[in-house]
C-alpha positions in Angstrom: 16.5 -24.1 -11.2 19.0 -21.3 -10.5 22.7 -21.9 -10.6 24.5 -22.6 -7.3 25.4 -19.5 -5.5 26.1 -18.2 -2.0 22.5 -17.0 -1.5 20.1 -18.5 -3.9 21.8 -21.3 -4.7 28.8 -35.5 0.1 30.0 -37.1 2.8 28.3 -40.3 3.9 25.1 -39.9 5.9 26.5 -41.2 9.2 29.4 -38.7 9.2 27.0 -35.9 8.3 24.7 -36.7 11.2 27.5 -36.8 13.7 29.2 -33.6 12.5 26.1 -31.4 12.5 25.1 -32.5 16.0 28.5 -32.3 17.7 27.9 -28.7 18.6 24.7 -26.6 18.6 24.4 -24.0 15.9 24.4 -21.0 18.1 26.3 -17.8 17.6 26.6 -17.4 21.3 28.7 -20.6 21.6 30.9 -19.7 18.7 34.6 -19.2 19.4 36.1 -15.9 18.4 38.4 -16.2 15.4 40.8 -13.4 16.2 44.4 -13.2 15.2 46.5 -14.7 18.0 48.8 -12.7 20.2 52.5 -13.3 20.2 53.3 -16.4 22.2 49.9 -18.2 21.5 49.9 -21.5 19.8 50.3 -21.3 16.1 51.3 -24.8 15.3 54.3 -25.8 13.2 52.7 -24.1 10.2 53.1 -20.6 11.6 55.6 -18.5 9.8 57.1 -15.0 10.5 55.3 -12.6 8.1 58.5 -10.5 7.7 60.5 -13.6 6.5 57.7 -15.1 4.4 58.1 -15.0 0.6 56.0 -12.3 -1.1 52.9 -13.3 -3.1 53.7 -13.9 -6.8 50.4 -12.2 -7.8 49.1 -9.1 -6.0 45.5 -10.1 -6.6 45.9 -13.1 -4.4 47.9 -12.0 -1.3 49.2 -15.5 -0.4 52.7 -16.9 -1.1 53.3 -20.4 -2.6 53.6 -22.0 0.9 50.4 -20.5 2.1 48.5 -21.6 -1.1 49.8 -25.2 -0.6 48.6 -25.2 3.1 45.2 -23.7 2.0 44.6 -26.4 -0.6 45.8 -29.2 1.7 43.8 -28.0 4.7 40.7 -27.4 2.6 40.5 -31.0 1.6 39.0 -31.7 5.1 36.1 -29.3 4.2 35.7 -30.7 0.7 35.2 -34.2 2.0 32.4 -33.0 4.3 30.9 -30.4 2.1 27.2 -31.2 2.9 27.5 -30.9 6.6 29.7 -27.8 6.4 27.2 -26.2 4.1 24.2 -27.2 6.3 25.8 -25.7 9.4 26.7 -22.5 7.4 23.1 -21.9 6.3 21.5 -22.9 9.5 23.7 -20.5 11.4 23.3 -17.8 8.7 19.5 -18.0 8.7 19.3 -18.2 12.5 21.2 -15.0 12.9 19.7 -13.1 9.8 16.0 -14.0 9.4 15.6 -11.3 6.8 17.6 -13.6 4.4 14.7 -16.2 4.3 13.1 -14.2 1.4 15.9 -15.3 -0.9 15.4 -19.0 -0.4 12.7 -21.6 -1.0 13.6 -24.3 1.6 11.1 -26.7 3.2 12.0 -25.2 6.6 11.0 -21.7 7.7 12.2 -19.1 10.2 9.7 -20.8 12.7 11.5 -24.1 12.4 13.9 -25.3 15.0 17.6 -25.8 14.2 17.4 -29.6 14.2 14.6 -29.5 11.6 16.7 -27.0 9.5 19.8 -29.2 9.7 17.7 -32.2 8.4 16.1 -30.1 5.7 17.3 -31.8 2.4 17.1 -28.6 0.5 19.3 -26.7 3.0 21.8 -29.6 2.9 21.9 -29.7 -0.9 22.1 -26.0 -1.3 24.8 -25.8 1.4 26.7 -28.5 -0.3 26.5 -26.7 -3.7 27.9 -23.5 -2.1 30.7 -25.4 -0.5 31.5 -27.1 -3.8 31.6 -23.7 -5.5 34.1 -22.5 -2.9 36.0 -25.7 -3.4 36.3 -24.9 -7.1 37.4 -21.4 -6.3 40.1 -22.4 -3.8 41.4 -25.1 -6.1 42.0 -22.3 -8.7 44.0 -20.3 -6.2 47.1 -20.8 -8.5 45.1 -19.6 -11.5 44.1 -16.0 -10.5 42.4 -15.1 -13.7 40.1 -18.1 -13.6 39.5 -17.8 -9.8 38.4 -14.1 -10.2 36.3 -14.9 -13.3 34.3 -17.5 -11.3 33.7 -15.1 -8.5 32.8 -12.3 -10.8 30.2 -14.4 -12.6 28.7 -15.3 -9.3 28.5 -11.7 -8.3 26.8 -10.8 -11.6 24.2 -13.6 -11.1 23.2 -12.1 -7.8 22.8 -8.6 -9.3 19.6 -9.7 -11.1 18.0 -11.0 -7.9 15.1 -8.8 -6.7 16.1 -6.5 -3.8 19.5 -8.1 -3.3 22.1 -5.9 -1.7 25.8 -6.7 -2.5 26.7 -6.0 1.2 24.7 -9.2 2.1 27.7 -11.3 1.0 29.5 -10.0 4.0 27.1 -11.5 6.5 28.3 -15.0 5.3 31.7 -14.5 6.8 31.2 -15.3 10.5 28.9 -18.3 9.9 31.4 -19.6 7.3 34.3 -19.5 9.7 32.3 -21.0 12.4 31.3 -23.9 10.1 34.9 -24.4 8.8 36.3 -24.5 12.4 33.5 -26.8 13.5 34.5 -29.4 10.9 38.3 -29.0 11.0 38.6 -28.8 14.8 42.3 -29.1 15.8 43.4 -28.8 12.2 42.1 -25.2 12.3 45.3 -23.6 13.6 46.0 -19.9 14.2 48.1 -19.9 11.0 45.3 -21.4 9.0 42.9 -18.9 10.5 45.0 -16.1 9.0 45.2 -17.8 5.6 41.5 -18.4 5.5 40.7 -14.8 6.5 42.9 -13.5 3.6 41.4 -15.7 1.0 37.8 -15.3 2.2 38.2 -11.6 2.3 39.2 -11.7 -1.3 36.3 -14.0 -2.2 33.7 -11.8 -0.5 35.1 -8.5 -1.7 35.2 -9.7 -5.3 31.6 -10.9 -5.0 30.5 -7.6 -3.5 32.3 -5.5 -6.1 31.2 -7.5 -9.2 27.6 -7.6 -7.9 27.6 -3.8 -7.3 29.2 -3.0 -10.6 26.5 -5.2 -12.5 23.7 -3.5 -10.6 25.0 -0.1 -11.4 25.3 -1.1 -15.0 21.6 -1.9 -14.9 20.4 1.3 -13.3 18.0 3.5 -15.3 19.8 6.0 -17.5 18.2 9.4 -18.2 18.4 10.6 -21.8 19.0 14.4 -21.4 17.5 15.3 -24.8 14.2 13.3 -24.6 14.1 13.0 -20.8 13.1 9.4 -21.4 14.2 6.7 -19.0 15.6 3.5 -20.4 16.9 0.5 -18.7 20.0 -1.2 -19.8 19.7 -4.7 -18.3 20.6 -8.1 -19.4 17.4 -10.1 -19.9 16.9 -13.2 -17.8 17.9 -16.2 -19.9 16.9 -19.6 -18.4 18.8 -22.7 -19.2 16.5 -24.8 -21.3 18.8 -27.2 -23.1 20.2 -29.1 -20.1 20.5 -32.9 -19.5 17.9 -33.0 -16.7 15.4 -31.1 -18.8 16.0 -33.5 -21.7 15.4 -36.5 -19.4 12.1 -34.9 -18.2 11.0 -34.3 -21.7 11.8 -37.9 -22.6 9.6 -39.1 -19.7 6.8 -36.9 -21.0 7.2 -38.2 -24.5 7.2 -41.9 -23.4 4.2 -41.6 -21.0 1.5 -42.0 -23.7 3.4 -45.1 -25.1 3.4 -46.6 -21.6 -0.3 -46.0 -21.3 -0.8 -47.7 -24.7 1.2 -50.7 -23.5 -1.0 -51.0 -20.5 -4.2 -50.8 -22.5 -3.0 -53.4 -24.9 -2.0 -55.6 -21.9 1.7 -55.6 -22.8 2.6 -55.4 -19.1 6.2 -56.6 -19.3 7.5 -53.8 -21.6 5.3 -51.4 -19.7 7.1 -52.4 -16.4 10.5 -52.0 -18.1 9.7 -48.5 -19.4 8.2 -47.5 -16.0 11.4 -48.6 -14.3 13.5 -46.6 -16.8 11.2 -43.6 -16.1 11.8 -43.9 -12.4 15.6 -44.1 -13.0 15.6 -41.0 -15.2 13.6 -39.2 -12.5 16.3 -39.9 -10.0 19.1 -39.2 -12.5 17.9 -35.8 -13.5 17.6 -34.7 -9.9 21.1 -36.1 -9.1 22.6 -34.2 -12.1 20.9 -31.0 -11.2 22.2 -31.2 -7.6 25.7 -32.3 -8.6 26.3 -29.8 -11.4 24.8 -26.3 -10.7 25.2 -25.4 -14.4 22.5 -28.0 -15.2 19.9 -26.3 -13.0 17.1 -24.2 -14.5 13.8 -22.6 -13.6 12.2 -24.5 -16.4 13.5 -27.7 -14.9 12.1 -27.0 -11.5 8.6 -26.6 -13.1 8.7 -29.4 -15.7 10.1 -32.2 -13.4 7.0 -32.4 -11.1 4.8 -32.0 -14.2 6.4 -35.0 -15.9 6.0 -37.1 -12.7 2.4 -36.2 -12.3 1.6 -36.8 -15.9 3.2 -40.3 -15.8 1.3 -41.3 -12.6 -2.0 -39.9 -13.8 -1.8 -41.7 -17.2 -0.9 -45.0 -15.5 -3.7 -44.6 -13.0 -6.2 -44.1 -15.8 -4.9 -46.9 -18.0 -4.6 -49.4 -15.1 -8.2 -48.6 -14.2 -9.2 -49.3 -17.8 -7.4 -52.7 -17.5 -9.3 -53.4 -14.2 -6.1 -53.4 -12.1 -6.9 -50.3 -10.0 -10.5 -49.5 -8.8 -12.0 -46.6 -10.6 -13.2 -44.8 -7.4 -9.5 -44.5 -6.3 -8.4 -43.2 -9.6 -11.2 -40.6 -9.6 -10.2 -39.6 -6.0 -6.5 -39.1 -7.0 -7.4 -37.1 -10.1 -9.9 -35.0 -8.2 -7.3 -34.2 -5.5 -4.8 -33.1 -8.2 -7.3 -30.9 -10.0 -8.5 -29.4 -6.7 -4.9 -28.7 -5.7 -4.0 -26.9 -8.9 -7.3 -24.9 -8.9 -6.9 -24.0 -5.2 -3.3 -22.9 -5.9 -4.4 -20.5 -8.6 -7.2 -19.1 -6.4 -4.9 -18.6 -3.5 -2.3 -17.0 -5.7 -4.9 -14.6 -7.1 -6.1 -13.7 -3.5 -2.6 -13.0 -2.2 -1.0 -11.4 -5.2 -0.4 -7.7 -5.0 -1.7 -5.5 -7.8 -1.4 -5.0 -10.7 -2.6 -8.5 -11.5 -1.9 -9.2 -15.1 -1.8 -12.5 -17.0 1.9 -12.1 -17.5 2.6 -11.5 -13.8 0.2 -14.2 -12.7 2.0 -16.9 -14.7 5.5 -15.5 -14.0 7.2 -18.0 -11.5 9.6 -15.2 -10.4 6.6 -13.3 -9.0 5.9 -15.5 -6.0 2.8 -14.7 -4.1 2.1 -18.1 -2.6 4.2 -21.2 -2.2 2.9 -24.8 -1.7 5.0 -26.8 0.7 4.7 -30.6 0.6 3.6 -32.0 3.9 4.7 -35.3 5.4 1.3 -36.9 4.5 1.7 -35.6 1.0 5.1 -37.3 0.7 3.7 -40.5 2.1 0.8 -40.3 -0.4 3.2 -39.9 -3.3 5.2 -42.9 -2.2 2.1 -45.0 -1.9 0.8 -43.9 -5.3 4.0 -44.8 -7.0 4.1 -48.2 -5.1 0.5 -49.0 -6.1 1.2 -48.2 -9.8 4.4 -50.3 -9.7 2.8 -53.4 -8.0 -0.3 -53.1 -10.2 1.9 -53.3 -13.3 3.8 -56.3 -11.9 0.6 -58.1 -10.7 -0.4 -59.6 -14.1 3.2 -60.4 -14.9 3.8 -62.4 -11.7 0.1 -63.4 -11.3 -0.8 -61.8 -8.0 -3.7 -59.6 -9.3 -6.1 -60.4 -6.5 -3.6 -60.4 -3.7 -5.0 -58.9 -0.4 -1.9 -56.8 -0.1 -2.9 -54.8 -3.2 -6.3 -54.1 -1.6 -4.6 -52.9 1.5 -2.3 -50.7 -0.6 -5.3 -49.2 -2.4 -7.0 -48.4 1.0 -3.8 -46.7 2.3 -3.5 -44.7 -0.9 -7.1 -43.5 -0.6 -6.7 -42.5 3.0 -3.5 -40.5 2.4 -5.0 -38.9 -0.7 -8.0 -37.6 1.2 -5.9 -36.6 4.3 -3.3 -34.7 2.3 -6.0 -33.1 0.1 -7.7 -31.6 3.1 -4.3 -30.3 4.4 -3.9 -28.3 1.1 -7.5 -27.2 1.0 -7.2 -26.0 4.6 -4.1 -23.9 3.7 -1.8 -25.8 6.0 0.6 -26.4 3.2 0.5 -23.0 1.6 2.7 -20.1 2.7 2.8 -16.6 1.5 6.1 -15.4 0.1 7.2 -11.9 -0.3 5.9 -10.7 -3.6 8.1 -9.5 -6.3 7.9 -5.8 -7.5 7.6 -6.9 -11.1 
């Protein structure tokens, strides 16, 4: 998955819920963050600009006192990064619907703001962006490192299709609104001035570095041959990451788990299945926590590893007479139909030229499959059925009625979610790449 960034890029749950519902996300309700007139409240932090010490580095126009106040005040945002980030992106996307093309959230521009605030992908992406800003602000006393971080982010955005550097600027108002919403009375007039100085630096650096990188990649005309060449840094995905290693380990262990089930070694099979479940949670946690561990390859291989493990266990548990064969056939038929239908739909919606390379290029998105609520319930029931079927012979409850009921529920949700995908309710067209 792509590294954390302002565009394509936690406090506890209770605090998050309260913070994001205290005030509606509505630009019309937002208070204007203008510089205060003389005589307005500025709090005890306000200082006379003429008497303030000059900045020690012209690149960061803040003096030592202002840097201290910035880092101290920012801790309130850092502790509630997820809710701040969620408010930021909900406000941003509500005001600028054209930005939806740069994201792959579960919500869409038709979603209401409450659904958007509760979209886990929006929350996680918002948290990642706020953590990036947290890293930048913590480096305010290290100008070289701070500017390097921002420059790298700007360059990363330069390779995104149809991305305009000026889009960074539209983040400014939603960002200040989200910061003020969280800090409340701690957001004084003096802090507003400090935040505006530092955020202007942040956004200007992102814009300039992104524009410079895009200009470097523009086609260059060779005057002698009149041939057009493109100097562009090829896309290099992160392959060797910890989450990807965990996914590959799951894939490698899956046949062995199947062998254990077939040979009726259920106890070690249960242990390895539990470890696989833990690694599935762990690789997702690492990818969300550390943006450098995200990759496009990982976003593809993770669901493949999960589906491979579940499919192998369904087949082997059926062989061991622990899961009825009609249910296994139904589950496999649904998965095959979903994959086939996805390919057909992609072919139908893809803009020409349709080549083999473009068809299998994940950056050329013609159609996106969004998991439905019924699909998520079905996944949970499938995993539960596999787990309890593995435990049944170990703890001697093979013929328990609850297993029969679980099989029936799994069959129903498999059929229901399958029809949702076949009917196209879970497929959404995405703006196609010009590749």
